[in-house]
Every structure is written in C-alpha cells, then in structure tokens.
C-alpha angles and dihedrals in degrees: 000000000000113000113245131199123203125227134176117225118203121185134173143170121196091341135096112228140168131205119220126183122188090346091306122117109237108171143343132205118198128224109283134164093227123061114261135181145185136204115208130185106249102195097093092053103044118093134199109272126006117016123193123205121195126192107199114198133200090016122194123269093255132038100251091055096046094099103012104051113099131196146101120285139165107249112207119176139036136262137185138191128191141176109218129182113210126197113244110276095015121135107256098247121129093241090058095055143058112255113210101166124035129174124179127181132198136203124271115288116264127241122228090271091056097251120133115255122229113244133189112276148239088051114198131195119194140188137166139213137182124245116195105169099121096252114161122240118279121241091246090060091057097039123122114256111260124243106228091210092057099041099093094051092048090048092053089053089051091051092054090049091049093050091050090051092050091053093050095044088240095118092130088070090064090055095040096115093046092046092050091053093044088054087051092049097050104026093242121143111264092230092059092054090046090053091050089053092051091049091050089060098034093110095054112125117253096215140032123029107342100160135040139177118194107215091196092054097040115110106167120176134193112237137156094076090308096310104095134062114215108207102206129141128230090263090055094251123117111291091218118070128189126198119238126206090258087064094247121126118234118205116231120201117190138169112224131195135180103253128159093354099310143074103261136180110258098167 
C-alpha cells in the first residue's frame, strides 16, 4: 500500500474565511481582492474515527467574534476547503491527491434587480469523514476542560516558563509535547523535531526584554470543546512575541491545553 499524507487546502477570493477541524482552529485567510490559498499539514488535527471540518465565512474582525458575532451581511466572494491525501513524494496539487472532504461556498444570492442580498453571518459549511488508521488519541483530546476564570493566570505562568526556557536555550522543552506528537504524526524522529525547534529560536536574545505580551492586543479564546486555549491577538497574529537579535519581534501563536498538571503546548 502506498503511504499517504493528509493536507488541508484553504482558498478564498474577496472573502474572509476560517478553517476549523474537530473544534480546533487550523487556518484563516483574510479578505483580499486577489485569490489566495494555503496548504496545511492535516495530521496533527485528525482524530481516530469521525472528523468534522467547518468552513466559516465572513468571519468577525477579531478572533473571539469569528464564530460568535451575529448579523446580516452581504457576502461577496468564494471560498473552499478540502482534505486531500497525497501519495508520498507527490507534488501537492489537488489533481495528484485523493480528496475526501470538500466544501465550496458562493456569494450571497441576488435579488431581482441584480443586487446581492444580505444573509446571516457567520455562515458555516460543514462536512465529516472517517479516519481509521489506528492513530492514538492526541493530548488535546484527553486534556482537562479549562476554567475561563483561571485562564489568564495560567497563561501568565506559562509566559514566565517560556521566557525562562528562552534564556536557557531550552525552548524545545516547552514544545516537548507538541514535538512528540508531531513525530508521531509524521514518523520523524523526535530529536530531529526538537532540533528544528531549537534552531527556530536560535536568534533569540539572551538578555534584555526577549518576550512580550500586549494585553490590549490579546484576544485569546477557548476552543477544542473547551479544552484548548488559542493564543491569538486581535489582529490574528500570535499574541506572544519574542525578540530576535535583529531587533524585530516575531509573533508566536500556540494552542495550549491543561495536560499533566500544567498548561502545555499542544499545537
């Protein structure tokens, strides 16, 4: 049997949209005049059994309103989301893979005079598929539900732990759970993924302010059926930023869950 690897494909034109899988946010594309697209590895989001994919259209301007804001809006543009399994070594084009989930949206309906009609938003399309490949359960599936009232305090503890790890060049330890599960998803040795994580933060300054979290810009949300904290700012970038040696600030977006008595990075 030929080995296959799953990817999500998200495309949009003139329409903001967000891809959710099993109640976890995977990717978002903003409203742009030109068509744009994204290809995302799907392995870390698929679960054993039934998988649900949601394409949320005309999302709110900030993360916490992306699925909760309600109103009528003219939707102009199109979007699509797919789950595609590619044979190992194949060029990642839809025609080279096996599409098992496919969602396609359309613009608002038109009135008799040709004008677009306002429709209730956000507008969500959903579909499901079965995965029966023997994969074990992810840590986020087993995580303890989060208490919304305690989330900010837990997150501040996580920030202090992350900053300490950055200073000691032990940042891979913060991502240990995620790295272990990525190795499981792709069959790569855990140590190689750890090394990649260390290299990604190799330019972080050893002194001075190396980490910041803008309270005014923070817009965290609890996802994953109440078990996961999505650390994303109001502008949809990572709400955590770390300083590199070239004095620029790199946004860091992580998904956290309460596992083994601590808030840990799961994606």
